[in-house]
N, C-alpha and C positions, 0 to 999 in steps of 0.2 A: 721221599715224600715231597709233595708240593709245599710251597710256603703259604698257600692259600689256607684260610681258616674259616670255619663255619660261622655264619652270622649268629647273633645272640638276641635273647629276649629276656625281659624282666618278668619273672613269675610272681614276685612279691617285692615290696620295698627292699632294695639291697640284694635281692637274689637274682642275679643276672647270669644266665647260663647259655651255652650253645643250643641251637634249636634241635640238634641231635644229642640226646643223652645216651650214654653207653650203658646198656643193661647187662647185668651180671647173673641173670637167672640161669644161664647155661652152665654156670659153675656147678650147680647141683647135679645136672645131667652128666657133666664130665667126671663127677666123683661117685656116681652110683655104681652099684654092683662091685664094690671093692676097688674101683680104679683110683689111682693116685694122681693128683695134679701137682705139678712143680710150682709151689707157692712163690718161690723167689723169682722164677721166670715170669709168672703171671703178674706179680707186683711190678716188675721191671717194664712189662708191656703196658700196664696201666699208666705208668709214668710217661711212657712214650706217647700214648694217646693224649694225655693231659698237655704235654709240651707242644703238641701240634694243634691245640685249640679244642680238642674233644675232652674238655676238662670238667665234665660232670658225669657221675656214675650213679646208677640206680641199683639197689640191692634190697635184701630183706633178711630178717633173722633166720629164715629157713632156706636160704639159697646156698646150701653147702657151707663152704668156708669163705664166702664173698666178703663178709665183714672183717675177719682176721687178715685176709690178703690185702684188703683196702687199708686197714690199719698199718700193715707192714709198709705199704707204699707211702702213706702219709708220714710215717716215722722216718722214712728215708728222704723226706723233703718234697714229696709231690704236692703241688698246689692244685686243688680241685674242689668242686662242690660235691658233697656226698649226700645222696638221698637213701634212706633206708626205711624199713617198715617193721611195725610190731604187729604180729598176728596172734593174739592170745586165744586160748580156749574160753568161750563164754562162761562166766561165773561172776561171783562178787568182785567188783573192781574197786577195792579199797585203795587208799593212798599208798600203802606198803606194796600191794600187788602191782600197781601201775609203775611205781618208781623202780621196783625190782625188775620188772619185765623190760621196761625201756632202758633201764640201767645196764642190762646185759649187752645191748647193742652199743651203748656208749663205751663200755669197757673193752669190747672186742675191737672197736674202731680206735680207741685211744684218743677220741676227739668228739666234739659236739657236732652232730650232723646238721647240715644246712636245711634239710627238710626231713622231718620225722612223719611218716605216713602211717595210717591206721586202717586195718582191715577187720571187719567183724563178720562172723559166719552167718548169724541169723538174728534178724531184728526183733524177733519175738522176745528175746532176752534183753531187757531194757538197760542192762548195766553198761552198754556201749556209751551211753551218755555220761556215766560216772568216769569211765576211762578217758574220754575226751576232755571232760572238765579238769581232771587231774593233770593231763598232758598240757592243758592250757595254763594251769598253775605252775607246772615245771617251766614253761616258756617264760612266765612272769619272773620266775626265780633265776632266769638266765641259763637253765640247764638244756633248753631247746631253743632253736632259732625260729623256725616256721613249722606250721602244722599242715598236713595234707591228708587226704582220704584215698583209699584204694577200693575200687569196685563198689562204690556207693551209687545207688540209684538216685534219681532227681528228688524224689519225695524225702528221702532220709538225708540227703545233702541239705535240703531246705530245713529239716528239723535241726540239724547241727548249727546252721547259721542263725536261725531264728532263736535258738536257745543260747546264743551269745558266744559260740565257739569260733575263734578266728581261723577260718579255713582258707588256705591260699590256693590249693590245687586238689584236683580229683583225678587219680590215675585210672584209666578205663581202656578196655579193648576198643579200638577204632581203626577200621581199615575198609578197603573196598569189599571185603567179605562180610564185614560187620559194621553197618552204618547206623546203629542205634543212637550213638552219641551225637549224630548230626541233627537230631530232632529237638525234643523238649530239653534235653540236657544242655545243648549248645545255647538255646535261648535263655535258659535259666542262668548259666554261667556268665553270659554276656551282660545280663541285667544285674548280676550280683558280684562282679569282679573276681570270679574264680577262673583260674586257667586249667585247661585240661592237659594232662600228660598222657599221650596216646601210646599204647603198646599194641603188639600184634600187627603192626602196619604192614609187615611183609608176610603175614600168615604163616609164620614158622618157616619161611623160605619158599613156600609154594608160589608166592607172587614174584616169580623170577623167570628169566628166559629159559632156564633149565627145564621147566615143566611144560613149556609150550609144545603142543603136539604129541605129548607123551601119553600112553595109555594110563588109565587109572592104576595106581600102584596097589599091589597086594598088601594085605595087612602086615605080612612078614617083612616087607620092604621098609616099613616105617619104624625106625629104630630109636628116634629121639623123642623126648616128651613134647617138644614144641609141635612137631609134625603130627603126633598123635592127637594133640588138641585141635589143631586147625584143620585137620582132615574132617573132624566132626562139624566144623563151621561150613566147610564146602558141601558136605552132605545136606546140611540144614538149609543152605541158601539155594539149593536146587540140584546139586550133584555135579559130577565131573564134566558133563557136556556143557552146562551153563558156565562152569568155571573156565573151560577152554575157550568159550566165546569171549569171556572177559579178558583172558590172557591175549587173545588175538587182537582185540581192540587196543590193549595196552602196548602191544608190540608195534602197531601202526603209529601210535602216538610217539613211542620211544624213538622209532626210526626217523621221524620228522625232526626230532630235537637232537639226534645223535647221542642218546643216552640209553640206559638199560630199562627193562620192564620194572625192576625194583625201584629205580629212581622215580619213574612215573607214579607207581603205587604210593611211594612215600610222599612225593610232592603233593598228591591229591589230599592226603591227610594234613600236611603242613599248611595248605591253603584254607583249611576249615577255620572259621573266624575265632572260635574259642580255644583252639589248640595253641599252647605256648611252646611245646616241644614234643618231638616224637622220641620214643625210646627204642633204640635198635640194639639187639643183643649182639654180644661178642663172645666167641669161643677163644678166650685168651690162650696163647701158646699153640693154637692150631691154625687160625685164619685171621687176616687183617683186612677189614673192608673200609678203612678210612678214605682211601683215594676214591673208591666208588661212591661213598657217601657224600663226599664233597661235590661230586658232579651234579647232584640234585639241586644245588643252589645256583647253577648256571643257566637255568631256564625257568619259565613259568608256563602253566597250562593255559591254552587259549580257549575261546568259546567253542571252537571246533573240537578241540581235545575233550572238553567236558561233555559236549553233545555226543561224541562217539562212545565215551565211557558210559554215559547214561543209557544210550541205546543198548549197549551190551548187557547192562544190568537190568533191563526192562523185564527179562524173563526170570530174574532172580527173586527168591522169596525173602522178605525181611526176616532177620533174626528176631525171634519173638521176645517181647518184654522190654525192659529197660536195662541200662548198664548194670553189670554185676549179677543179673538174674541167673546167669549160667552156673553160679556157685550155690544158688539157693533153691532152685526149682527146675523141673524138667522144661526143656531138654537140657541136661547137664553137659555143657560143652567144655569139658575140662580134659586134661591129659589122661586122668584116670577114669573118665566117664561118669557114670551114675554115682552121685555123692549122697544119695538118700541114706545109705547105711551110716555114713559119717555124721550127717545132720541128726539122725535119730539117736546117735550115741552121745551127742553133746548134752551137757547139763541143762535141765529145764528150770525156768524161774519159779514155776508154781507146780504144786502137786495136789492131787485129789485125795480126800480122806473119806473112807466109807462111813456112813452114818446110819445105814439101815441095810436091809436085805437087798434092796435094789436102788440105793440112793447114795450119792457121793457129793461132797462139797469142796469148793476151792476157796481158800483164803489167801490174800496177798500180803497180809501183815499190817494192814491199815488198822489203826486204833479204833476207827469208827465201825469196823465190821463187828467187833465185840460189843461196843457201846450200843449201837443201833440194832444189833441182832439180825444181821443179814450176811449172806455169803456173796463173794464176788461172782461165783457161778455154782449152779446146782445141776447134777445129772440125775434124772429119775428115769429108769429104764433106758430107752434109746433117745430120750429127749434131753437136751442141754439148754439151760436158760442162763444167760449172762446178764448180771445186773447193769443198770445204768452206769457207764464207765466214763470217767473224765481223764484228762491228761495230767494225772497226779503221779509224780515220780518220787520214789523214796518216802521220806516222812513229810509229805505235804507239799513238796515243791511243784509249782505249776510249770509244765513244759511249754515252751514257745509262747510266752505271754503276748497277747495281742495278735496272734497269728492263727486264724481258724484252720487253715490247711495243715499246718504243722501239728496242731492239737489233734486233728482228725487222724493223721498218720499214726501218731503215738497211740491213740485210743484203739485203733484197729489192730495194731500190733499186740496190744495188751489183751484184747478180746481173743485174738488168735492163740496167744499163749494159754489163756484160760480154757479154750476149747481143747487144745492139745492135752492139757492135764486131764481132761475128761474122756480122752480117746476120740475126739472129734477134730474137725478142721474147718477152715473157712468155706470149703466146698460143701459142707453139710448145712450151712446156714440157710434157713427158709424165711426168716423175717428179721428186719432191723427197724429200730425206731431211733430217730435223730431229733435231739432237742437243741435249738439254737438260742443263744442270748439275743441275737439280732437276726431277723429274717434276711437282712442284706448280705449275710455271709453264706447264703444258700449255695452259690455257685462253686467257690473253692472247696467247700465241704462235700458237695455232691460229686464233683469231679474226682475227689480223692476216694469217695465211696465207690465210684465207678471204676477207678484203677484197681481196686481190690476185688470188687464183686461183678466186674463187667461180664464174666462168663457165667457165674452162678446165678445172678439176677434174682435175689430173694425179694419177697414182698417187703415194702418199705413205707414208712410214714415219716414225714419231716414236719416239725412244728416249731414255732417260736415259743420260748418259755423263759420264766425268770429263774435263772440258774443260781445255785449257791456259790458264793466266793467269786473268784476272778476267772472262772471258766467260761469259755465261749461256746463249747460244744459238749454234749453228753450223748452217748450212744448205748443202746442195749441190743442184744441179739438173741435169737432162738435158733437152735440147730436140731436136726433129727438125723441120727446115725443110721446108715443102712442104704 
C-alpha cells in the first residue's frame, strides 16, 4: 500500500474523519443464504484499512454481523471512528424502548459509536420525535457522542432541527444516477450546518469502467443486493442507453486525468458543497479498493469536465421526490423493490372505531377530544373529514415552536395518519383549509402544502386567524374515497 492517506473533514465538533468512509453494508450480502464470513479475517482487514488512514466505518444494526466484527477489531486495538444506525419498527418510543434498542448496538460494538444515526420508516407515525428526543438525552448522559439521520427528506430534517434535536449529519443516496440531494437538501444543509454522508456514489458498482459498452445485463446476472437496487435507479433515470452515454462521458474525463470512471463518479459527489464524506462499500475478505480510492484525491474536476458530464445527463430523468422517498413511496428504488407490503404491515398510530352502520371516528388520545366532544377524524360513507389539526405532539407538546414550515410538516403527517386509519390517503383529499396566526407565514406554509399536495391539487382556503395557544398553523382536510 502507498503511504498516502485520504484527506479529512470535520463532520461535527471533534468528529474528524477521512472523506471516504468505509461502508459495511455488503457484510449482510456476504452472509445471506447461509454463507459464513470469516469474522477474524474481516476484523483484521478492518484494522488494515484503519492503519492506512481509512479509519472510519459505517454500519447498522441490520448489516449482518458488521457491529460484532467491528467490536472485535476495536477490542484488538483498532483506532477508528464508528458510525452505526438504529432502524426500529415504528411504535411507541418510550425511554426504555429507545435505550434498549440503541443499547444493543453499544453492546455489540463494546464501545460508544462516534455517530449514532437514525432511520424511520414512515413519518405518519409521530413517535420518531420521541425516539430522537431520547437519543438526544442519551447524548447528554454521555452514552452517545453525535447524532445523525439516515434517509430523511428536507422537510423532516427541518422538523428535527427546529424541534431542538442536535443533528450533525444526514446520510442519503447521492450519485450521478441520483442527484436529488444536490437541490433543496444541499441548500438547507449549508444554511443549517448539517453535513451530508453520501452513499451509492458508485451505483452498486455500475459506475465503473467494467460496465462501459456492455449490453444491459439480464436479471439473472444481477446477484448482489447493491446491483439489484441501483439497476432500478438506472431504469428510472432513463434506462441503459442513457446510462451508457453517461459512462462514455465519464470515461473521457477519466482518461484526461489518468484515473478510473469510478474515481470520476466519486469525485463528482465529493465536490458537492454539503457533502462531508462519501461512503464506499467494502467486501472484506474478498476485495480491497484502498489504492484505487486514494487516486480520486489526486485530481479535481474542471469546468470542461463538469460541462461534459452535464451534457451526458441532459437526457436523464430526475429521480422523483426528495431524499429517502424511495423507502416510503413509489417508485420504490430498493434492493427488494416494492415496499408497500412492508409499510402496510407497520403499526399505525391511530385506529378508527365504528360508531354507526356507516360511520367511524378516529381519536388520537387528546384530553380535549372527550372534553370538547369532537373526533380527530370522522368517516361517513366514502367521505372523511379531519378536524382542524395543530402541531401537538403527545400530551400537549408544541412541535417546532416558532417555525411555521415545521409545524405544517407535522400537521400534514398527522392528517395523513388519520386518513389512513379511515381507509383513505392524501391522494383522496379534495379540500383543505389553512388557518395562520400571521398572514406573513403564508409562503413557507403554502410551499409545504404544495410539497404534499402538488399532484393532488385539492381545493384550498388560507386565512389569518387568532389561534389558540402557541400554534402558528392549523389545517383541516376533507377526503372522498373512490
